[in-house]
N, C-alpha and C positions, 0 to 999 in steps of 0.2 A: 915831737918830730912830725913833719908835714906828710901826708900821702894823697896822692890825687887818684880819684876814682872815675874811671870810664865809664859813663851809664850806658845801657843799650837804646837804641832809637825806638824800639818796640816793647822789647821785654822789660815789664817792671816788677810789681809785687809778686810772690814774696822775693826774688832774687835781689832786687834794688834794695828792699828794705833790710833783708836779714844782715847781708854784707855790711852795709852803711852804718846801721845800729851797733854791729858788733865792733866795727875797726873805730867808731867814735869813742868808745868807752877806754881806748888806748892812745890812740894817735889823733893829730889834728888833720880831719879827713876835708879836702875840697874836691868838690864834684865839677868836673869840667863842664864849662860852658863854652861851646862851639862859637856863639856870638860875641864873645868877649876875646880880648887879644890873648892869643895862646902862649906865647913865650912867657908873660908875665905871670901866668897860672902856675907854672913849673920852676918857678924861682926856689931855691932851696929845698927842693924834691929831689928825692934819690929813688924812691920806690912808687910804682903805679900799678893799680890794680885795674884790670880790663875785665869787664863783665863777659865780654865775648867777642872776638875780631872787630873792635871798634876804634883800632889804633890806625885811622888813617895816615896817609903820607905827610901831611901837613903838621899833623901831630906828634908823629914820631919826629918830624924835622925840629919842632919846639921842643920836645924833650931832649934831642940830642943836644940842641944848643944850650939846655939849661944843665946839662952833664947829668940827668938822671941815667941810674945804673941799671935797675932792676924792674921788670916786667911780671906781675902774676895774672895769667890769663886763667878766667874762671870758667874755662870748659876743659874737657878732655880731648875731643878730637880737634885737630889743629888746621883742618882744611880750609878755615876762614879767617886764619889768623895770617897776615903778612910776614911769614918768616924770613924770605929774602932780604925785606927791607929792615926788620928788626935786627937780623944779623949784621948787616951793613954797617948800621949805626954802631954797633958793638954792645948792645944791651944783652944781659942774662935774662932768660927767659925760663919762667916754670909754668906748667900747667898742673890741672886737677886730674890725679891718678884715676884710672877707669874704677878703682874699688869702691869710690865714692857714689857712683851712679849705678852700680853693676845689678843691685838687688831691684831698684827701680826699672830697670830695663828689662831684666829677667821677669818680673811681675807682668810687666804689660805682655811679653810675647806668652807669657803662659796664660793670660787672661784671652788673648786672641785665640790660643788652641782650644780653651774651653769655650769660648763663644761658637768657634766654628765647628768644632765637633758635636755640640749640641743645637746647631742651626739656630741659634739665636735669633739672628735677623729676621729669617723667615718664619718663627715662632711668634715674634712681636705682630707679623702681619695677620697670621691665622689666629691669634688672640683675638683681635679687631673684628676679622672678616670672616673667619672661618675658611675651611671645615676645621673644627675644633679636633683635638688629639692628634694633630699633624704640625709640623713634620716629625719623622724619626731621626734621632741623632745617633751618634755612635759613641762607643767608649775609646779612651785614648789608651789603654793597656794593650800590650803588645804591638804598637806602633812604633815604627822608627822615627826618632827625632834626627836628623841631621844637622848639625851646628857647624857653621862655616866660620871659623874663628873662635878657640877653646880659651879665651883669656877670661878676665874675670867676669863679664856679663854672659858669656856662655858658659861657663862653669856653674854660676848660679842658677841659670836655667835648667841645666841637668840635674841639679840638687833637687828642683822643684818637681821637674818632671818624673824622675825616677818612682817617688812613691806613688804615681799614678800608673805604673807598669810599663812605662814606655821604656825603648830600647835606644841606648845614645850610641850615634856613630859620629865622631868629630873630625874636623879636620884644622890643622894650625901649622904655621911654618916652624914652629920653635918646639924643644922638648918640653913637655909638661912634667912640673913638679910630682915627683914620686908620692907625696902625699894625699896630692889631689887623684892619681890615678887610683890610688889604695882606697880612698874614700868612694869615689863614682863608679870605679870598673867599667869604663865605657866599653861597649861590645866591639867597636873599631875605632881606633885612631891612627890616622894617617897624614901624610904630607899633602901641599898642594897638587900631586901628581895623582892623589887617589880622590880628587874632588869629584870628578864627572861621576866614579862609581857611587859616592856618598849620595849625590844630586839622583841619580836615577833609582835609588834604594828607599829612598825617604819618604815617610806619608807625610811628615810635617818637616820643612825646611828653613832654618831659622838663620840670618847672616848677622854676624858679629865682627866687624871688623872696621878699622878705620879707613876712612877715603882717602886715596893717594892716586897718584897717575896710574899704579899697577893694578889697584883694587876697582878703579871707576869702572862700571858696567862688568864686573866680574861676574856676576848672574846675567849673561847674554842671551839673545834669542836662541842660539845654539843650546846652551846649558838650561834654559826655560824647557825647550823640547824634550830634553832627556828626563823631565819630571813625570812621573806617574799622572794619568789623567784625571784622578781624584786626590791629588797631592795639594798641600797647602803651603804657600811662601809666606814667610814671615820676616818682616824688615823693621826694625825699631832703633836702627843705628844711623845711617846715612841714605837719603834717597839714591844718589846716583850710583850706589853699589850694584842697582839692579836698572836694566835697561828698562825704563818704565813704559816706554810705548809698545816695545815688545811683549811686555806683561800685562798691559791693558787689552792688545789684541786678542790674546791667548785667554783672558778672564771673561771677554767678551764672545767670544767664539765658543768657549766652553772647554777650552783645551787643557785648561787647567783648574782643579777642583775649587780652590779657594784663596784669599790672600788677607793677611792682616798687616796693614799698612800704617805705621806712625811718622815716616819719613817719606820725602817727595822730592824729585828732580827740582821742580821750582816750588818754593814756598811763600806764601801759601798758593797751594794748587788751586784750580778752577773747580769749586764745589759742585757746579752742575754737569761734570764730565760723567758720561753715561755708567761708566765703570763704578762709580760710587753708589749708584742707585742699586746696584747689584745686592741681592741677599745673601750671595756668599762671600763678599766683601766686608771687611769690617774696618773702619778708619779712625784715627784721632790726630788732633792737630800738633803733632810733634811735642807731644806731652808726656811720652813713655819715660823718659830719663828725668824729668823735671818734677818729682814730688816735693813738698816742702822739706821732707828729711833731706833730700839731695842739697837743696837750697842750704839749709843749715849746717850739714857736712862740709860743703865747698866754701862756705863762709868762714869757718873755724879754720879749714885748710889754709885759707889765704892768710887769716892773722897769725897763725902758727908759723907760717913761712916768711912772714914779715918779721916776727921776733927774731926769727933765727937770722934773717939778712942784717937787721940792725945790732944785732949781738956778734955778728961775723961768724956766725956758725954755719956749717953746709947745708944748704938747701935741700928739698924735697921734690921730686918730679921735675928736675931739671931736663929742659929740652936742649938748651947749649949756653956754655958761659962766655959773656961777652968780654970786650978788652976793657970795658970800663970799670969792673968790679976789681 
C-alpha cells in the first residue's frame, strides 16, 4: 500500500527520518516533490502523512482529484493546519494527541522555572566577569504556580512542580478527571472566570492552551498588568497566546520579573531584539516539545493510525471524519 509523506520545508531530522524509516518498513512511502507533477504522485494513494501544516491548497486539490481519504497530521496544535480546506475536500483528519508531547513541554517549563529561580543567566555573566558569589537565587518551595490549561502538558508540569513544594493553581474549561485531582490535589482549580485571580496570585504563570481565535492574546496587556512585579511568565506552547509586544514592553521596563519563552508570535523572531539580551529572559528556538522521544512517539502513532485505517478499524485522535471514508 502506498502512502505519501508531506515533508516540512524547514524541519528535518529527527522528525523526518524517524517517521519515514518507520513507515518504510511496512508501506510503500513516497515523499512528495513539489517540483514534480502533483496529481500523479497521489495515484493509488488513500492515506497521507503531513509532518506539520504543509498541505497547501494545490496539494489538497491534487489529493482530492486522486480520491485520497485520510490525512494524518504529525502535530498536536491545529492552528497552522488548513482545517476548512481539508473539511471542504471531504478528507478525514487525525492529529497527534497532546499526551505524546506533554512530558517534553512540562520538562521545558520546569527547566525555565529552575533557570529563572536560580538566576542562571546572570550567574553565567558573574562567573566570567564577577563579582563572584552573586547573584542570589530563590527557592521554588511555597511559590504559586498558575497553570492556564490543565490538560496533558499542564498536569505533567504540576506533577514535576509539586516535589519542589510549589502550590498549584489551575484553570481549565472542562471538568478534570477525578483520578488526576486525587493525585495532584491542586490548591485551586477554576474555570475561565477565575483566570484573572490565578494570574494575579501566581509567582510563576505557565500557559498550556491550543491557539484558536478565542485564545489568541488571551494573556493580553490587561492581564500582564495583573501579574506580580516579580512574577515569571512561561510560554512553551504557542507564541500568539501572549501579546508579545505588551510582554516585551513590560520586561524591558521591569514591570514583570522574568520570562521563559519557547514560542513566539513570528518564528523565527529577531534574535537581536533587546528583550532577548535581558538576564531575566530565557529563550529556546521552539524546541520545548521537540525531543527525540516525542518524534519517535508521534512516528509510532502515525504508523498505528495508518494500520487502523487500512484495516478498517476506528482511528484515534480524529479531528473530523470526512465524506470520502
